[in-house]
C-alpha angles and dihedrals in degrees: 000000000000141000112283095020114139120225110183104303096344129094113206120235121176133340107252101175146007130195143160093284101043147295135302120215134180113238144167128232103242095219103031096036087223116154114230142164119244120204113196123192112238110262095230089055095051089079092054108088092205097052089042088055090050092054091047089049091054090055093047094046094049093045090058092051117078104172132134092236097046120081100231135199118257096177142005129191147149121237126175092350092306125110119226131197120201116205136166113276115243114204104212136057140287117263094247089062091048090052092047092049091051092054088206142018120344118236110275095242092051094046093047091051093051091045091051092052092046095048092045090054093047094048089052091051093047091052087058094050099258123129112195098206095189108063108161138134095266089059092056117079123199122207124212091269091056095253114147127224126195114222144159107067091172094129097028117139125224107214108255097020128120110289098195120137133178113283109261096019130105127200119228138040118287096227090060106028121125120234092248091049088060098038103040112000092174093066104045125127135191091290089075085069089051089059094046092048089052090054089054091048090047091054092048092052100037101035090235138061120264091256130027132181111238121216112275096020091111132237108020096214094050094047093049093047092049089050093052088050101043115011130080114228117242115249112269089236090069087068099030116022091185091074110101115248090237092057090047091052093051094053095044091053089054086053095059114136094230117062091220091062094055128075114293092243145342091273093059088043090053095049092049091048093047091051092047092049091049089057099260122124113253120249114282114283119225116235111276112239103004111209116235109244116244118250116274107262120233117264113281118241114264112259097188131059118187111249115260110243113249114253116258110251114254128204090240109025118211121228111286114271128211115264096197095097091046093053091045089053092051092050094049091048092054093048091050091050093052091048091050092052092049091049091048090051092050091048092051092049091047091055094046106102126195114261138171126210122196119216098179143341127196141165129228110203138208093027116161119217112178104311095337128095118204148121127290113217115214117197130183111197144141128224122205131189097015103096111168090352124131115256137168131213112207136176117212122200129222139175115250087259091063094253111136119251108238135187123157096186100075142060099243099078143098121248090267091055099259112145108249146147122218141183128191122226140167119219108228096202137045086250113028124177121203108198098183112013105174136197129176122222116190112221089226090064090062085072094207126164119240112293147064120304137188106210139169135205133195130201120225132181116219120202110208100198092059095031093229144101113264099187144002137194132228118274113271118213123217139159126230132192118201110202 
């Protein structure tokens, strides 16, 4: 490929990237005068059926995804035995170049904005059954306004598709690979992308990746993979003390070795990070890992028997009687009483259901988080009977008439399409009070046409073990003007 070369209706400009699977060039559509990026599969790989399938998979994956922060595919064709992908041209630079230019951590506001765009794009892909599997700075493009675009779905996995790879190969980049991607790549799910995204965010905030291979440690790939599997990353604040502790805690949770100890998805990760950056504490983090309690031991034998009262002297004492039966009766009575109390306690606990009680709910409007304006919801509530059990706080939106606000074409919604925002949490005590539980709802996610609206929202607490709502607030009225 060379400058000025014509490929169908496109005239090549400059080479803007090169990788293991091919080259990326800027180009212009000859008729429409539209600037584009053309990704061409390397000629020597076109004869390899496996790499050909990977290139086709990238086209299919990106064609499914229509999101403002995902670099989509506008055209795909084969010419002269070579496959070509046509994509929008982003005038800017990849994130890895931005990090290199900074020669250290990025400003918190900039890193948070990039992270929010990236996590939003990944969450959208996951909701459509696509796992990226190679989230890293070079696969995130930044335009001149600082907006981030996720690209390169060459090794993406459609949920349910064949997961076969070449023997002896691994997919991903060692600096950003999740432990399960190293240990058992055939069984990963979307939470692998949560970990890789956390590695990218860590690097933006710390100026270095969570793990590095020092000179003399041996094979770099081996050292990095061992670190992801066995070592705990240092807090970001060790490298950059300016990072808020709440932000550090959010990122470190997403870097947990076990997927179950991370955030449930990139949407939840994004909301926690946005809240932490805005100065709010992140949702409570469950213990990681939580030890399994030992089995309850059998009752210990009683070591004390109350003394038997001495018999009152009688004028004419009868012959002495055996006290064995009397003592046995006392002992049995005590044991039965203890058993009854234990049974009563178990019965009371068995009947105690999880419940949530709201004290107050309010909304704070016109709050700016990064580049987004929205509302912060503040809730004061208490949860009982759900100690160390997974719960979710959610706000559901309605029109003033009571009709639910629906929009199926966005991330901030419930399964039935109702517009909502949610955040997971785990109460640490049998009775836990949350004095100021906060969630941020961007106004753009209400997806309203231009005009003035009278709306409502209602908070609800969902209890995952019983799969039901255990409390709800009163409806809160608010007005909204869509410019």
